[in-house]
C-alpha positions as CSV (number, residue, x, y, z in Angstrom):
1,M,67.5,130.5,97.7
2,K,68.3,127.7,95.4
3,E,70.6,129.9,93.3
4,F,72.9,130.3,96.3
5,Q,73.2,126.6,97.0
6,T,76.1,124.8,95.4
7,E,76.0,121.2,94.3
8,Q,78.7,119.2,96.1
9,K,80.1,116.5,93.9
10,S,80.9,113.0,95.2
11,N,84.6,112.1,95.2
12,F,85.1,108.4,95.8
13,F,88.9,108.6,95.5
14,M,89.2,111.1,98.4
15,G,86.7,109.0,100.4
16,L,88.9,105.9,99.9
17,I,92.0,107.9,100.9
18,C,90.2,108.8,104.2
19,V,89.2,105.2,104.8
20,I,92.8,104.1,104.3
21,G,94.1,107.0,106.4
22,G,91.8,106.1,109.2
23,A,93.0,102.4,109.1
24,L,96.6,103.6,109.2
25,V,95.8,105.8,112.2
26,T,94.2,102.8,113.9
27,C,97.3,100.7,113.3
28,A,99.8,103.4,114.4
29,L,97.8,104.3,117.5
30,Y,97.2,100.6,118.4
31,F,100.9,99.8,118.0
32,G,102.2,103.0,119.7
33,I,99.9,102.7,122.8
34,A,100.6,98.9,123.0
35,R,104.3,99.6,123.2
36,L,103.6,101.7,126.3
37,G,102.2,98.6,127.9
38,V,98.6,99.8,127.9
39,F,95.7,98.1,126.0
40,S,94.7,100.5,123.3
41,F,91.1,99.7,122.5
42,W,90.2,103.3,121.9
43,A,92.6,103.5,119.0
44,S,90.2,101.5,116.9
45,A,87.4,103.9,117.8
46,V,89.5,106.9,116.7
47,G,90.5,105.3,113.4
48,V,87.1,104.1,112.4
49,T,85.6,107.5,113.2
50,I,88.2,109.2,110.9
51,S,87.5,106.6,108.2
52,I,83.7,106.9,108.2
53,L,83.4,110.6,108.7
54,G,86.0,111.3,106.1
55,Y,84.4,109.0,103.6
56,N,81.0,110.5,104.3
57,H,82.3,114.0,103.8
58,F,83.6,113.3,100.3
59,V,81.1,110.6,99.1
60,K,77.5,111.5,98.7
61,G,74.6,109.3,97.7
62,A,73.8,105.6,98.0
63,S,77.5,104.5,97.9
64,R,78.0,105.8,101.5
65,S,77.2,102.4,102.9
66,L,80.3,101.2,101.1
67,G,82.3,103.5,103.4
68,L,81.0,101.7,106.5
69,V,82.0,98.3,105.0
70,L,85.4,99.4,103.8
71,G,86.1,101.3,107.1
72,V,85.2,98.3,109.2
73,I,87.3,95.9,107.1
74,L,90.4,98.1,106.8
75,N,90.3,99.2,110.4
76,A,90.0,95.5,111.6
77,I,93.1,94.8,109.5
78,G,94.8,97.8,111.1
79,I,94.0,96.4,114.6
80,I,95.3,93.0,113.7
81,Y,98.5,94.3,112.1
82,G,99.1,96.7,115.0
83,E,98.9,93.7,117.4
84,F,101.3,91.8,115.1
85,L,103.7,94.7,115.1
86,D,103.6,94.8,118.9
87,L,104.4,91.0,118.9
88,C,107.3,91.6,116.5
89,A,108.6,94.4,118.8
90,I,108.4,92.1,121.8
91,I,110.1,89.2,120.0
92,G,112.7,91.5,118.5
93,K,113.6,93.0,121.9
94,E,113.8,89.5,123.4
95,Y,116.1,88.0,120.7
96,G,118.0,91.1,119.7
97,M,116.4,91.3,116.2
98,S,115.0,94.3,114.4
99,I,111.3,94.8,113.9
100,S,111.8,95.3,110.1
101,E,113.1,91.8,109.6
102,L,110.3,90.3,111.7
103,M,107.6,92.4,110.1
104,F,107.5,90.6,106.8
105,D,108.2,87.1,108.1
106,K,105.3,85.0,106.8
107,N,106.0,82.1,109.1
108,L,105.8,84.3,112.2
109,L,102.6,85.8,110.9
110,K,101.1,82.4,110.4
111,E,102.2,81.2,113.8
112,A,100.8,84.4,115.5
113,L,97.5,84.2,113.7
114,T,96.9,80.6,114.8
115,E,97.6,81.2,118.5
116,A,94.5,81.9,120.5
117,S,96.3,84.3,122.9
118,F,97.1,86.6,119.9
119,W,93.4,87.3,119.3
120,K,92.5,88.4,122.9
121,Y,93.1,92.1,122.5
122,P,92.3,92.5,118.8
123,A,88.9,90.8,119.4
124,I,88.1,93.4,122.0
125,G,89.4,96.2,119.8
126,I,87.4,95.0,116.8
127,A,84.2,94.7,118.9
128,I,84.6,98.3,120.1
129,M,85.4,99.4,116.6
130,L,82.2,97.8,115.3
131,F,80.1,99.5,118.0
132,V,81.6,102.9,117.2
133,A,81.3,102.3,113.5
134,F,77.6,101.6,113.7
135,Q,77.0,104.4,116.1
136,N,78.7,106.8,113.6
137,R,76.6,105.4,110.8
138,K,73.4,105.8,112.8
139,A,74.4,109.4,113.6
140,S,75.0,110.2,109.9
141,F,71.5,108.7,109.0
142,S,69.8,110.9,111.6
143,D,71.7,114.1,110.6
144,P,69.0,116.6,109.4
145,N,71.5,118.6,107.3
146,D,72.7,115.6,105.5
147,N,70.9,115.1,102.1
148,D,71.7,111.7,100.6
149,D,69.0,112.1,97.9
150,D,70.3,112.2,94.4
151,D,67.0,113.4,93.0
152,D,66.1,117.0,93.1
153,D,62.5,117.4,94.3
154,D,61.2,121.0,94.1
155,D,58.0,120.1,96.0
156,D,59.3,121.5,99.3
157,D,60.2,125.0,98.0
158,E,56.6,126.2,98.1
């Protein structure tokens, strides 16, 4: 049966694209749902799931733990930036300014990040994202079809 099995190569670049794509999904969902006036904690769960599962699909071997770390960090940044975009939209609507001119305002970003009220919803979103990320990682460890071993042992063919 070994002649019918194909060796799947590890592709770090595609894994990294999946992690970044998941973080962008987190940011877009968080911002979009927040604009509807609803707290969008589930957006972080969706984004980190896309990141970790996509990374694990393309990257095999010991470097899969890096996908968890990158996924958590980039999705946390996506949550924070999604909340910042929502704040920019609120300020822009109130003062008649466009989001694009507020989006890259470093002074507004510094002021927003230093206010305690800014961190209320991102902290909840990050906590839920961490829970989902570690549950996804635990599930990938217990997957019987997933072979992370780089060495080829022929002992179990007998």
